[in-house]
C-alpha positions in Angstrom: 51.5 77.3 69.0 54.3 79.8 68.8 53.5 83.6 68.7 57.1 84.6 68.2 56.6 86.1 64.7 53.5 88.1 65.6 55.4 89.5 68.7 58.3 90.5 66.4 56.0 92.2 63.9 54.2 94.1 66.7 57.5 95.4 68.1 58.7 96.5 64.7 55.5 98.3 64.0 55.5 100.0 67.4 59.0 101.4 66.5 57.3 103.1 63.6 54.4 104.6 65.5 53.3 107.9 64.0 54.7 107.2 60.6 52.4 108.7 57.9 52.0 106.5 54.8 50.0 106.3 51.6 48.9 103.0 49.9 48.9 102.8 46.1 49.2 100.4 43.2 50.0 100.1 39.6 47.8 97.3 37.9 47.6 95.6 41.3 51.3 95.8 42.1 50.9 97.5 45.5 53.2 99.7 47.6 53.4 101.6 50.9 54.7 105.1 50.2 56.4 107.4 52.7 57.4 111.0 52.2 60.8 111.5 53.8 62.4 114.5 51.9 65.2 115.0 54.4 66.1 111.3 54.6 65.4 111.4 58.3 63.4 108.2 58.7 65.6 105.2 58.3 63.3 102.2 57.9 65.1 99.0 58.7 64.7 95.9 56.5 62.8 94.0 59.2 60.5 97.0 59.7 59.8 97.1 56.0 58.9 93.4 56.1 56.6 94.0 59.1 54.8 96.8 57.3 54.4 94.8 54.1 53.2 91.6 55.8 49.7 91.0 54.4 48.4 89.4 57.6 50.2 91.2 60.4 51.0 94.6 58.8 49.6 96.9 56.2 50.3 94.6 53.3 52.2 95.5 50.1 54.6 94.1 47.5 57.1 96.8 48.6 57.8 100.0 50.3 58.9 103.3 48.6 60.4 106.3 50.4 60.4 109.7 48.6 63.7 111.2 49.4 65.5 114.3 48.0 68.4 113.0 46.0 70.9 115.4 47.6 70.4 113.7 51.0 71.8 110.2 50.2 74.8 108.9 48.4 72.9 107.0 45.7 70.9 110.2 45.0 74.0 112.4 44.7 75.3 109.9 42.1 72.1 110.3 40.0 72.3 114.1 40.3 75.8 113.9 38.8 74.1 112.1 35.9 71.1 114.4 35.6 70.8 117.5 37.8 67.1 117.6 37.4 66.5 114.4 39.3 65.5 116.1 42.5 63.7 113.1 44.0 65.0 109.6 44.6 62.8 106.5 44.7 64.2 104.4 47.6 62.5 101.1 46.9 62.5 98.0 49.1 61.0 94.6 48.3 58.3 93.2 50.6 61.0 91.2 52.5 63.0 94.4 53.2 65.7 93.7 50.6 66.8 96.6 48.4 65.7 96.6 44.8 67.2 98.6 41.9 63.9 99.7 40.3 60.2 98.9 39.8 58.4 100.0 36.7 55.0 100.0 38.3 56.4 101.5 41.5 58.0 104.5 39.8 54.6 105.4 38.2 52.9 105.2 41.6 55.9 107.1 43.1 55.4 110.0 40.7 51.7 110.0 41.2 52.3 110.2 45.0 54.7 113.2 44.5 52.0 115.0 42.4 49.2 114.2 44.8 51.3 115.4 47.8 52.1 118.7 46.0 55.9 117.9 46.0 56.1 118.2 42.2 53.8 119.7 39.4 53.4 117.6 36.3 50.8 118.5 33.6 49.7 116.2 30.7 52.6 115.6 28.4 55.3 117.0 30.8 58.2 114.9 31.9 60.0 114.5 35.2 63.4 113.0 36.0 63.5 110.6 39.0 66.5 109.0 40.6 66.6 105.2 41.2 69.3 102.7 41.9 69.1 101.7 38.2 69.9 105.3 37.2 67.7 108.3 36.2 64.3 107.5 34.8 62.2 110.0 32.8 58.5 109.8 33.5 55.9 111.6 31.3 52.2 112.3 32.2 50.2 110.3 29.7 46.6 109.5 28.8 46.9 106.1 30.5 48.6 107.5 33.5 52.4 107.7 33.3 54.9 106.6 30.6 58.3 105.7 31.9 61.5 105.6 29.8 62.9 102.5 31.4 66.2 102.9 29.7 68.1 100.3 27.5 67.6 96.6 27.9 70.3 94.0 27.6 70.8 90.2 27.8 72.2 89.3 31.2 74.1 86.4 29.5 75.2 87.9 26.2 75.6 84.5 24.5 71.8 84.2 24.7 71.5 86.7 21.9 72.7 83.9 19.6 69.5 81.9 18.8 71.6 78.7 18.6 72.9 79.1 22.1 71.5 77.3 25.1 69.1 79.3 27.3 68.8 79.2 31.1 66.8 76.3 32.4 63.8 77.1 34.6 62.1 74.6 36.9 58.7 75.8 38.1 57.1 72.5 38.9 56.0 71.8 35.3 56.4 68.4 33.8 59.8 69.3 32.4 62.0 72.3 33.0 61.7 75.0 30.4 64.3 77.3 28.6 64.3 80.9 29.8 65.9 84.1 28.5 67.5 86.4 31.0 67.0 90.1 30.4 68.2 93.1 32.4 66.0 96.1 32.8 68.3 97.6 35.4 67.1 94.6 37.5 67.2 91.0 36.5 64.5 88.9 34.8 64.3 85.4 33.3 61.4 85.0 30.9 59.8 81.6 30.0 57.3 81.0 27.2 54.2 78.7 27.7 52.0 77.4 24.9 48.6 77.2 26.5 46.4 79.3 28.7 45.7 76.4 31.1 49.4 75.9 31.6 49.8 79.6 32.5 46.8 79.6 34.8 47.7 76.5 36.7 51.3 77.5 37.5 52.1 77.3 41.2 54.2 80.4 41.9 54.0 80.2 45.7 57.6 79.1 45.6 60.4 80.6 43.7 61.2 78.9 40.3 64.7 77.4 40.2 66.8 79.0 37.5 70.1 77.6 36.2 72.3 79.5 35.6 70.9 82.2 37.9 72.0 85.8 37.4 74.4 87.1 40.0 71.9 89.0 42.1 69.0 86.5 41.7 66.1 87.0 39.3 62.5 87.7 38.8 60.8 85.1 36.7 58.1 85.8 34.1 55.9 83.3 32.4 54.5 84.5 29.1 51.7 83.3 26.8 51.9 85.0 23.4 48.6 85.8 21.6 47.7 84.0 18.4 48.2 85.9 16.2 51.0 87.6 18.0 50.4 91.0 16.4 47.1 92.4 15.2 46.7 95.8 13.6 50.2 96.8 14.7 49.6 95.8 18.4 51.4 92.9 19.9 49.8 91.0 22.8 50.9 88.7 25.6 49.7 87.4 28.9 52.1 87.2 31.9 52.4 86.0 35.4 55.5 86.8 37.5 57.3 85.6 40.6 59.3 88.5 42.0 62.5 87.9 44.0 62.0 88.9 47.7 58.2 89.0 47.2 56.6 86.0 45.5 53.9 86.2 42.9 52.6 89.7 42.3 49.6 91.0 40.4 51.9 92.9 38.0 55.6 93.8 37.4 56.5 96.7 35.2 60.1 95.9 34.5 59.0 92.3 34.1 56.5 93.3 31.4 59.3 95.1 29.6 61.6 92.0 29.8 58.7 89.8 28.7 58.2 91.8 25.5 61.9 92.0 24.8 62.1 88.2 25.1 58.9 87.6 23.0 60.1 89.9 20.3 63.5 88.1 20.2 61.9 84.6 20.0 59.6 85.9 17.2 62.6 87.0 15.1 62.3 90.7 15.9 58.7 91.1 14.7 57.7 94.8 14.6 54.7 96.3 16.5 53.7 99.8 17.3 53.2 98.8 20.9 52.8 95.7 23.0 49.9 95.2 25.4 50.8 93.0 28.4 47.9 91.6 30.3 48.7 90.7 33.9 46.4 89.6 36.7 46.1 93.2 37.9 45.2 94.8 34.5 47.1 95.8 31.4 50.2 97.9 30.7 51.7 98.9 27.3 55.3 98.6 26.2 57.0 100.3 23.3 60.5 100.9 22.0 62.4 104.1 21.1 65.9 105.0 20.0 67.6 107.3 22.4 70.1 110.0 21.5 73.0 107.7 22.3 71.7 105.3 19.6 70.6 102.6 22.1 67.1 101.1 22.1 65.1 102.1 25.2 61.9 100.5 26.5 58.9 102.7 27.4 56.3 101.4 29.9 52.9 103.1 30.0 50.1 102.4 32.5 48.0 103.6 35.4 48.8 104.6 38.9 46.3 104.7 41.8 46.4 106.0 45.4 43.9 104.2 47.5 44.4 105.2 51.1 46.3 107.3 53.6 47.0 106.7 57.3 49.4 106.7 60.2 51.0 103.7 61.8 49.4 103.3 65.3 
């Protein structure tokens, strides 16, 4: 039996000896968080993968560094967009690859900054955070943190035409299904299912095959709309997700937003005061608002929890 992989992980973890970390999650979407204000700790992709390994490392869907925006090029770019974005969320998927944004991750990131005393944020106050998908505004809310996720858009614009062909998604079901590809700053392809048993029995250990696939790959969400879809002004869906570079996760914030965008589109633009999205790790809420530039923005609201602190041995 080969022990090559364990030896590699052990070496990568030894290279990070003494690194202080915090473990947190947003509706089960879990992260390793590292405070690195001066951008002095360059964590390599293979080191991220070793830390996030659930059997040989700490275990997480991704790793987030808290870096002052002025210390890295992407951060200086967001400062040019919004000078208040002092902190940059450097997010890596569990395999070490770079990701643009994470809706659950940015809530946990802000909660981490607050808990570490790096920022102060009272109920109802807002904070600007830099990400690779631009500046995000996070407000302290009753549920935890509400994130203005910015505008959404169809990745393949022709899909806005209900008569046009959607992407085709093969996830091991009897027949491939149509999917709608939506950008929330990162790419998503949303597929509707009609029965709870179909959603529950999906095998998401392997990545669904999407054709055509967005340029930088895609997360894939499978959605079961409630029946009725909207009750007392609240829409409701269930969702499971396969995240690129990670696999199935307990939740995906940007995915929940994309799932609501797609569901609303399929339902002919049905109105709701908010949408509750139930994922394996809990429930998040999604709403819409019109920004000053006239574009429709998506708002994601949900909890953030810090569960442990430690130091890499």
